C-alpha positions in Angstrom: -31.1 11.0 142.9 -29.8 7.7 141.6 -28.1 9.5 138.7 -26.5 12.0 141.0 -25.1 9.3 143.3 -23.8 7.4 140.3 -21.9 10.5 139.0 -20.6 11.1 142.5 -19.2 7.6 142.7 -17.6 8.0 139.2 -15.9 11.2 140.2 -14.6 9.6 143.4 -13.3 6.6 141.3 -11.6 8.9 138.8 -10.1 10.9 141.7 -8.6 7.8 143.1 -7.2 6.9 139.7 -5.8 10.5 139.4 -4.2 10.2 142.8 -2.3 7.0 141.8 -0.9 8.8 138.7 0.1 11.8 140.8 2.0 9.7 143.2 4.2 8.4 140.4 5.0 12.0 139.3 6.2 12.8 142.9 4.7 16.3 143.1 3.3 15.7 146.6 3.6 19.2 148.1 1.8 20.9 145.2 -0.8 18.2 145.0 -1.6 18.3 148.7 -2.1 22.1 148.5 -4.3 21.8 145.4 -6.3 18.8 146.7 -6.8 20.0 150.3 -10.2 21.6 149.5 -11.4 18.7 147.2 -10.2 15.9 149.5 -11.8 16.9 152.7 -14.3 14.1 152.3 -11.5 11.6 151.6 -9.5 12.8 154.6 -12.5 11.9 156.8 -12.2 8.3 155.6 -8.4 8.3 156.2 -7.4 7.9 152.6 -4.7 10.6 152.8 
């Protein structure tokens, strides 16, 4: 359980890093479509 939670936190951390890089590339429309399914959890927290 602890290992699973840790890996989950790492993936969220990496996702946030990826998002910052994506914003610099300015491919917003494509990224939003690709990330919609993955970012449902983030949308609940109002990150998008």
